[in-house]
C-alpha positions, 0 to 999 in steps of 0.5 A, spaced: 577 805 514 585 803 514 587 805 506 590 812 505 585 815 500 592 817 496 594 810 496 588 807 493 589 813 488 596 813 486 595 805 485 588 806 481 593 811 477 598 806 476 594 800 474 593 804 468 600 805 465 599 799 460 593 802 457 587 799 461 581 804 460 578 802 467 582 800 474 578 799 480 579 797 488 575 793 493 577 793 500 574 788 505 575 787 512 570 781 515 569 779 521 565 772 522 562 768 528 559 761 527 557 758 534 554 750 532 550 746 537 550 737 535 546 733 539 546 737 545 554 740 546 556 747 543 562 743 538 565 749 536 564 757 537 569 760 532 570 767 531 575 770 524 577 776 521 579 777 514 581 782 511 584 784 504 584 788 498 582 786 490 584 790 484 581 790 477 583 793 470 579 792 464 581 793 457 575 793 453 573 787 454 579 784 457 579 783 465 585 782 470 583 781 477 589 780 483 588 781 490 592 780 496 593 782 504 598 787 504 595 793 506 601 797 505 602 803 500 608 799 497 603 793 497 597 797 494 602 799 488 605 792 487 598 790 486 597 795 481 604 793 478 600 785 478 595 787 474 598 792 469 603 787 468 598 782 465 596 787 459 601 789 454 601 797 451 602 803 454 597 808 457 597 815 460 597 818 467 591 819 469 590 825 475 584 821 479 580 825 483 577 821 487 569 824 489 565 820 495 559 818 494 554 815 499 548 810 498 542 811 503 543 806 508 537 801 508 539 796 512 540 798 519 545 794 523 543 794 530 548 789 534 554 787 529 557 780 529 561 779 536 557 785 539 552 780 541 551 775 547 554 768 545 550 765 551 543 768 548 546 765 541 547 757 545 540 758 549 537 759 542 539 753 539 538 749 545 531 751 544 530 749 537 533 742 539 528 741 545 523 742 540 525 738 535 527 732 539 520 734 543 516 732 536 518 725 536 522 720 539 524 718 532 529 724 531 536 721 533 540 727 531 539 734 532 544 740 529 544 747 529 547 753 528 548 761 528 552 765 522 554 772 523 558 777 519 559 784 519 563 787 514 566 793 512 567 795 504 570 801 500 570 800 493 574 806 489 575 807 481 579 810 476 572 813 474 572 817 481 568 814 485 569 813 492 564 809 496 564 806 503 558 800 506 557 797 511 554 790 511 552 785 516 548 778 515 545 773 520 543 766 520 540 761 524 539 753 521 537 747 525 537 741 522 534 734 525 534 727 523 529 721 525 530 715 524 527 708 524 534 704 526 535 701 517 533 708 514 534 715 516 530 721 513 532 728 514 528 736 515 532 743 515 530 750 516 535 756 516 532 763 515 536 768 515 537 776 513 541 782 511 542 784 519 546 784 526 545 779 531 538 783 533 535 779 526 534 772 532 529 776 536 524 776 530 525 768 530 521 762 534 526 757 536 521 752 538 517 752 531 522 752 527 526 746 531 519 743 530 518 744 523 525 741 521 522 734 525 516 734 523 520 734 515 524 729 518 518 724 521 513 725 516 518 723 510 521 717 515 514 713 513 512 715 507 512 710 501 516 712 494 513 717 490 511 714 484 514 716 477 511 719 471 508 726 468 504 729 472 501 736 474 506 739 480 504 743 485 509 747 488 508 751 494 512 758 496 518 761 499 524 756 497 520 753 491 522 758 487 530 755 487 527 752 480 526 758 477 533 761 480 537 755 478 534 753 471 532 760 469 536 766 472 542 763 472 540 764 464 539 771 465 545 773 468 550 777 463 555 771 466 552 767 461 549 771 456 555 775 454 559 768 453 553 766 448 552 760 453 544 761 455 538 758 452 535 765 453 540 770 448 537 774 443 530 774 446 529 780 449 522 782 447 520 775 446 514 771 450 519 765 454 513 763 459 506 763 461 503 770 460 502 768 468 509 768 470 512 775 472 518 774 475 523 780 479 531 780 481 530 786 487 536 787 491 532 794 494 528 790 499 530 792 506 533 787 511 533 781 505 538 776 505 541 777 498 539 786 497 545 791 499 546 798 499 550 798 494 553 792 489 560 790 489 562 795 482 560 800 487 553 801 484 546 801 486 541 795 487 535 794 483 528 792 482 529 789 475 523 785 471 526 780 468 520 777 466 513 781 464 506 776 464 512 771 460 516 776 456 523 777 457 524 785 459 531 785 462 538 781 463 542 782 469 548 785 467 554 787 471 560 791 468 564 787 465 558 784 462 555 791 460 561 792 455 561 786 452 553 785 451 553 794 449 547 794 453 547 799 461 548 795 467 543 793 471 547 794 478 548 786 478 555 786 480 556 781 486 563 777 490 564 773 495 570 777 497 576 781 495 578 774 493 573 774 486 573 779 481 565 781 481 560 778 475 553 778 474 549 776 480 542 775 482 540 777 489 533 777 491 530 773 485 522 771 485 516 770 481 511 775 482 504 774 487 499 772 482 491 771 483 490 765 484 488 762 491 491 756 494 485 753 495 484 753 487 490 751 485 489 744 489 483 743 488 485 743 481 489 737 481 486 731 480 492 726 481 499 730 481 505 731 486 505 737 491 512 739 492 511 742 499 519 743 500 524 743 496 532 741 497 537 741 492 539 739 485 543 740 480 543 744 472 546 745 466 545 753 465 547 753 458 542 748 456 537 749 463 536 742 464 535 741 472 533 735 476 531 737 483 530 733 490 523 735 493 524 734 501 517 733 502 511 732 498 505 729 498 500 726 492 493 730 490 487 726 489 480 728 487 483 736 489 486 733 496 493 733 499 493 726 501 499 721 502 505 724 504 511 721 499 518 720 499 524 720 494 521 724 489 525 729 484 523 734 479 526 733 471 525 738 466 528 744 462 527 751 465 526 754 459 520 749 459 517 749 465 516 757 465 511 755 459 507 750 464 506 755 469 498 755 469 496 757 476 500 762 480 498 764 488 498 770 492 502 769 497 510 770 495 515 768 500 522 767 500 527 763 502 534 763 503 540 761 500 547 760 498 548 762 491 555 759 487 557 762 481 565 765 478 565 770 483 564 765 489 559 764 494 553 770 496 547 770 500 541 769 495 533 769 496 528 765 492 521 766 492 515 765 489 507 764 490 504 757 490 504 755 483 502 749 478 506 747 473 501 743 468 505 737 467 512 735 469 517 729 469 517 726 476 522 721 478 521 716 483 518 708 484 517 706 477 
């Protein structure tokens, strides 16, 4: 750690000189390595290092944030002066005593970024590409990449907290494009973990490449999905993106504290089907969205958001706690020192239920099976969403039949929660990057297989 604790203490005290009641310093030193293969060649192998510091002051529910890269004593004091100058008033100097606070390290890092063999990484990419191309001669392009990052973080505040953390994230991705000459379709896989490069040793690169190619080729030959209101079975894993986007963001203090959520004031009320119990859990060892400590120096929690459809908690950061007059749930997160923290999800999922997958499929006479979900758009205020189905199939008389492409799921998150009437037993999670006011952060989405008894499906009319 490069910053003197005495400098930190001095800066935190100085930031309070215009009447702020809380000051906080966040230091980060991040080393990253990205390697990418395109059409058989390694096109990029880039390493970078980025370090800096951010300072925040709170005065009641007002927040001021500034950041910079000058890590000298003068640089920290200048940053403290900047945030203090944004407030008017006078405050009393405080003799801040920083007390080291340790958190349980539940995410061991065996091979930090830059310490692994780059030749091994290149071989992993080639193995995935070879498997994707071997699946079909219709595969016209394959890209694959490995992203590795290692962060050293220090958080200190005027309450006396001083905490250090080390974080590592590793992610592999492969994308395949199938082409008929006049049309293209794509498939992708992108597993990741809160771990060092050792995570790569757990992956089946051939299987990932083949899976991406299978999706692309299957959708290339699939007819357009029929449009209409119908039952939809959504598979596990990335199917949870709809709950994350259409419901999860509306349960964050970022929305709730400002009154910009359909779930405002509904704690203790039934907002979904009794089949739906959901969590945000930042404590899962090694999970992509997990943390040893959050970005405000608090322990992450396992938060039960819904209990059999009843809203039991929001996700609340320090500033949200003040605005809502409710305890923090340890949900403060940020992309880097360039962002002030706000309430964010970690690993958000619908919990396993008791319905067997085969029974869920068999219950549908005429509907859609969404095997893989793609991207979409959401209005967090109204919960209105529009999501693409990356790989879909028709269900006829209780059996999965014809593959179909071009399907979209359209609806409102608060209504869909009531329409989930079957929940499977096989909850799994998938990795993504979530963007919001405090930048882009790693998050997991997840669910078991679920049935939505009716939803608007966009497609060919």
